[in-house]
N, C-alpha and C positions, 0 to 999 in steps of 0.2 A: 483100306483097313476095314475089317468086318465089325459091324456095330454089335454092342452087347445086347443080348435078348431083352433084358429088363428095360433098358433104355429105349430100345426100338419099340417095345410094347407100349411104354408110356407115351412116346411121341405119336404113335398111331392112334391112341385113345384121345389125346389132346387135339389131334387133327380133326376128330369127329365133331368138335364144338363149332358152332356157327361163327364165321368171321376169323377163324384160326387157320392160317396157311401152314404149309410144311415147315417153312423157316421159323415161324412163330412157335410152332409146336416143339421144334428142336430147341429153340432158345429157352422155352419154359422148362423143358425136361432137364436141360443142363443146369438151369438155375436151381431146380429142386435138388440136385446133387449137393449143393452148398447148404441147403437147409438142415438144421439139426432135427433130431428125431421128434422133438416136441412140436415143431412147426409142421412137419409132415403129417403128424398124427392129427393136428388141428384141421388141416386141409382134408384129410381122409374122413374125419368125423363130420365135417360140414357137408361133404358130398353124400355121405350115408344119411345124414339127418334130413336132407331136403326131401328124400322119398319117404322117410319115416314120419316126419312132422307135418308135411304139407299135403293137403288133399283138396278136392274140389267141393265147393259149396253145393249142397243138394238142391238149393232153390235156384241159383243163378249160374252155377258152373265156374265162378271165380275161384282162384286159389285162396286158401285160408289155412290157419293152424287151429281154428276153433270149429265148433259144430256148424255154424253158418258164418258167412263173411261179414266184415265190418260194414259194408254197404247195405246189405239186406237187414242188418240189425239197427241201422241208423234211422230213428224215427223222424228226423228232420228232412228226409228225402221225399221228393214228390213220388208217391206210390202209384200214380196214374199213368206214368210214362216208362217204357222199357226201351233201352237202346241195345240192339243186338250187335255184338262184335264177334270177331273170329277167335281171338286169343286173349288170355288174361293180360298180357303186356299192353294190349290196346286200351283196356280199362285204365291202366296206370297212366298212359299218355293222355287220355281224355280227362282224367281227374286233374292233371297238371294244368289244363286249360282253364279250370274254374268256371267253365261256361255251362255246365250241365249239372243238375242236382236231382235227376231221376234215378231209376233203377237200371241195372244192366242184365243182360243175358249173354253168357259166353258159350259159343258153339264148340270151342276147342277144336277148330279146324275149318276147312272150306272144301266144298265139293271139288273133287279132282279124280276123275275116273282113271287117268293114267297112273296115279299113285294108289289106286284102290280105295279112295276115300269117297264113300257114297252116303246117301241120306241116313242110313242106319249107323254110320260112324260118327255122326254129329249129335250134339246135345240139343235135340229139337223137341222131344217129347215133354220135358219139363217146361219149356216155353209155352207149349199148347195148354198144359195144365194151368199155368199161371193166367192165361187168357180166359180160360173157362170160368174163372172166379168172377168175371164181369167188372172188375175194378179198374181195368186198364183202358185208357182212352186213346193212347197213341203208342205205336211201335216204330222206332227209328232204326232203319237198317244201316248199320255202319261197318259193313264188311270192307275189306281192303279194295281199293280201286284197281284190281287186277282181273284177269280173265276168270280165275277161280272165284274171286270175291264177287264179281258181277253175276256169275252163274249161280252162286249161293244166294245172293240177294234176290235175283229173279225167281228162283225156286220158292224162297220164303214169301215173297210178295204174293205169288199165286196161292200158296198154302194158306195165307192169312186173310184172303179175300172174304171168307165166310164169316169173319168176325165183324161186329159193328164198331170198328175202330179206325182211326186215321193211320195210314201206313205211309211213312216218309223215308227218304233216303238222304244221306248227307250230301250237301252240295259239292260240286266238282272243283272246289278250290284245292282239293287234294290232287296231288300229282298221280297220273295214271301209271301203273306199274310199281307204285311205291307201297310202303307199309306204314300203318298208323304210328308205330312206335318210333319212327324216324322223323315225323312231322313236328314242326315247332308249335308251341301252344297257341300263338296268334292265328296261324293258319287253321288249326283245329277249331278254334273258337269261331272264326268266320265261316267255316264249312258247316258247323252246327247251326249257326244263325240262318244260313242260306239253304237249309234243307228244303226239299220239295215233296209234295204229295205224289204217291205212285198211283 
């Protein structure tokens, strides 16, 4: 039996989401057939609003719906330390550990030449601007323990050598090949405590 175009189109678009396989996309599409118009409109509005309402903080690169993010605006944070992460979801995972109270800097990616992600693709310039202020004592490199994350970390370590700051890397309590947003809070906390100078 030939699939209906609208249903097939919805399935194909749902399949583009991370962690969604073909069968899951098909189940979601068929489930949406049973939703009333109001429920479907709510979902469509939520999808549109995410691009309209959410932007990147100009200071650190974290996602926010305000001019600057809640972390940059928090006066109780240690303003002398910046933890550099790859993605906004990494900040959320680290915040759940309650082990770190400094600032963050989100690169919004990792170096990966096969995917066309080079130095210019990453949010690096604002990090250097922040370091120029002279108020930062330590930068903690917390990119994912993957080949791309390690490449990014090595590049940043070399780039930051000219600053009079401590450069450290999260300890390897983190699983190689994994992502920070899948790591439990205790492992993140231990990795943070065991970071080492580069």
